N, C-alpha and C positions, 0 to 999 in steps of 0.2 A: 404232097397233100398230108396234113396231119389233123386228125380229128379226135376231139375229146368227147367221150360218150358218158352220159349220166343216166342212171337208172334208179327210180324210187317209187315203182308202182305199187309195192306191197310192203313187205317187211325186210327187204335187203337194200341197204344203200350201197350202191356200186359206182365205180367210175373206171374207165378204161381209155387207153390211147391206141388208136389205129392209124397207120401211115401206109405209104406206097409199098413198104416193105413187109407189110403185115402187122399183126397184133403185137404191141410194145409192152402193155401192161394191162392187168385185169384185176382190180381190187374189189372185194366184197366184204361189207360189214353186216353181218347177220345180227338179228334181234332175238335173244334167247328169252326175254321177258314174257313172250307170248305163250311159252310152254306151259306155264302154270294155269293158263286159262283154257287150254285145250283148243286154241284157235287164235287168229290175229285179231287183236283190238285196234280199231283204226286210230283212235286218239293217241294211244301209246305208240303206234307205228309212226305217226307224223312227228311226234315229239322226238323220237329217236333219230329220224332222218335229220331233223333240224339241228341235233347236237353233233352228228357225225359227218354230215355231207362235205364240209370244207376239208376236214382231215382226210377223208376218203379220196376226194379230188387232188389233194395236195401229194398224197402217197402215189396215186396213179401217175402224176406228172414226175415225180421223182424216180420212180421205178422205170419209167420210159426214158429217163435222162432228158426230160423236156421242160421248157420253160414256157409259161402261159403266153408269152409274146410270140412263140412259135406255132401256136394253135391257129389253124386256118378257119375252123368252124366247130360250134358245140352242138352235138346231137343230144337230144333229151327225150324221155319217154313222155308222150302226150297223153296216152291212154291205151287201153283200158286200165283201171286199177282203182285204188282207194283215193278218193278226191282229195283229202288232206295230204296224203303221201305224195301224189302227183304234184300238188301245189308246191310243195317244198322244193322238189327237183326243178320244176319249170321256172319258179321265181329265181332260184339261184342261178340257173343257166341264163335266164334273161338278164339278171344283174351283172354277171360276168360279161356277156355279150355287149351290153351297153357300156360298161366300164372300159373294155378293150377294144371296142368297135370291131367285134368278131360277128360273123353271120351266125344265125340260129337255124337249127333243123329240128322240127318236131317229128318224132318217130312213133309209128304204131307199134305197141309192144307186141301184138300178134304177128306182124310182119317181121319184127326182129327175131322172134323165135324161129321163123322160116329161114331167114338169112344167116342165122347162126351157122348153118351148114356151109356157108361160104368163108367162114374164118380159115378152115383148113382145106376145104375142097372146092370144086367148081362144077356143082350139079348141072346136067345139060337140061336146057329147056326144050319142050314143055315138061313140067313134072307135076305129080300129085304130092301134096303135103298133108300128112296126118299130124295135126297140131294138138297136143294133149297136155293140159296143165291142171293146176288146182282150180282154175276159174273158167276154163274153156275146153271144149272138145270140138275141133273142126276138120272138115276135109275141103281142102282148097286146090284148085286147078291152077297152076302159075304157068302162063304161056310165054312170060318174058319179065324182065325186071319190073316190078310193081304193076304187073298186069295179072290181076287175080280174079278168079270166079269162084265164089263160095258155093260148094256142092252141097254141104249140109253141115249141121251142128247139133249139139245137144238140146233137148227140149227142156231139161230141167238141171239136174246135177251134172257137172263135169266129172270126168274119170278120176281125176286127182281128188276132187271134192269128195267122191264116193269112197275112195281109199281112207281118206282121213276120217270121215264120219263113221265108217265101219270100224276103223281102228279105235275110235273112242268107245264104241259098243263092246269092243273086245278088251278094253282097258289098256290099250297101248298108247304110249306117249305121242304128243303132237310134235312134228308132222308124222303121221303114221305110215305114209307110203313107202319110205325107206325100210321100215321095220317089218311091214307086211312082206315086202320083197325079199328081205333077208330070211325070214321064217319060211317063206314059200319054197325056198330052195331045199329045205329039210322035210317038206310035207308032201302029201298025195293030192294033186290037183283034181282027182277023180273021187275024193273022200265024199263030197256031197255035190250034187247037181244043182247049183244055184241058177236062177232064172237069167236068160240073155234076151233083153227086150228089143223089139223093133227089128229082128233079123230079116224080116221079109220087106222092110221098107228101105229103098236104096242107101241113102246117105244120112239118115237121121239117127240120133243116139238118145237113149234114156237110161239113166243109171239110178234114179231115185227109188225105184222099186227094189233094187238089189239090197240096199241098206235095210229096208223093211223086212225082207225075206230073211236076212241074217239075224235080225232082232227076234223075229217069231221062231226061227229055227233053235236059237238058244233058249228061248222061253219054254220050248217044248221039253227041254232036258230036265231030268229029275233033280240034278244038282249041278247048276251052271258052273260054279267055280271048279268043281272036280273035273267036269267035262272040259273046260278050257286048259286046265292043267294037263290033261291027257292028249287033247287033240287040236291045240291052238296052232300048230304049224300046218296041219292038215286043213283047218278052216281057212288060214291065210292063203294056202296054195289053191284051194277051191274058189276063193274070192278072186284071186288074180286071174285064174283060169276063165272065169265068167266074164270079167272086164276085158281081158286082152283078146278073147275069142270074138267078142263083139267088134272090137277095134279092128282086128285083122280081117274079118269078114266084110266089114264096111270098106276097108281099104282095098280089098280085092275087087269089090263091086265098083269102086272108083276107077281102078286101073282098067278093068274091062270096059267101062263105059266111055273112058277118055281115049284109050289106046295109047297112053303115054308109055315110054320106056324107061322112065326114071322115077323113083319114089324117094321122098325125104321123110324122116320123123323129126318132130320138133316139140319143144315144150318140156316141163319137168318130168312128166310121166314117161318120156322117151328114154329116161334113165333106167326104167323098169327092166330087169333082166329078162323076164319072160317075154315081154313085148318085143325086145330087141332080138331075142332068139326066133320068135315066130315071124318077125318081119324079114329076117334073113332068109328063113325057108320060104316064105311067100315069094320074095324077089327072085329066088332060084326057080321056083315053080312057074312063074309068069315070065321069066327071063327078062327081069328089069334090074337096072342098076340102082343100088340102094345107098343112101347117105343118111348116117346118124351123127349128130354132133358128139364130141367127146363129153364125158360126163360133166365137166366144169362149165360147159355151154349149154347144157339141157335146161337147168334151173335158172331162175332170174339172175341176170348178170349184165354188166355194161359193155362187155365185149361185143355182144349181139347188137346193142344200140350203136356202138361205134362203127362197126363194120356196115350196119345199115345206113348210117349217116354218111359214111364214105361213099357207098353206092349211089345215094340220093345227091350228094355233093356233085359227083361226077356228071349228073344229069341236071344240074341246076335246080334241083327241087328244095330250094330254101324257104324258110317261114319268115313272117315278119313279127313285130313285137306284140301284135294283137292276138298271137297264138293262145289258145285256151285249152285247159285240160278237159278231158272227158272221161267219166267213170266207165261208160259203155261206149265201146268203139269197135266196129267190125273190121275185119281184115282189109287193108288197103283204104279204109275210110279216113279221111283227114279234114 
């Protein structure tokens, strides 16, 4: 079986090929145009997808030494994501399927982040997934392939969104998450005790108050520019500490509640070094097996779409040509 995966949910145009022998190619075309705006501009994102999607797919096919005639199914992100961006990928996939008489598979982007762990590993069911990205923060119990129970999610900002918004307050370039992580390694996580919301509620998250706290903390300083010059690394470390502590404590709650013996991390924020380090420590303490995707499969990519499509094709989970994109889509909802 040979699956072509296409991802276009936000600001990366990506394509990958996954076969019975594993991942054969994974091409990502990032969009640098959004940096000057400090965030993703939906209209510009969809235009960029339109310009690059065919080149990206063609490169993925060439790198995997594949011909489009050899593709058994096309897996494409259905949602969640930016509507214009999703439409570009979905319409391209439908056109390809119609032209070549290839089956179509609509993939839930959040599911794909979870199953990115299956690209190189085989997590044992049941497991709990902490899925943390720029748009979503979720705890999901996975009892079997595509058998998910949503335990809890964020009530407002996602963890990745909090990193980016706080980075903007601190004057860091977009996306700020990687830069905050880099600076955190040089700073003191106990420099300032930023708030950790909803610690006593089992599986719900809230990060909107954290960015407000950072804003007020800076405004209390006599000279903000001088203060940031002296303590930026410490502030980044303290912010990372506040976010990751909440994530890990909620993950511990979920493990204790479900009794699972396997934990997986997923989503772009799973690339955060402090989160990865704390997750390893937690797994050791609760005696659970831990799986984290390699960095290339944490952020949005087509490899996760292709492997999820492969798993769906094995179970006959195909879509028809009436498949519609959804900007908001919960885990395992189709």
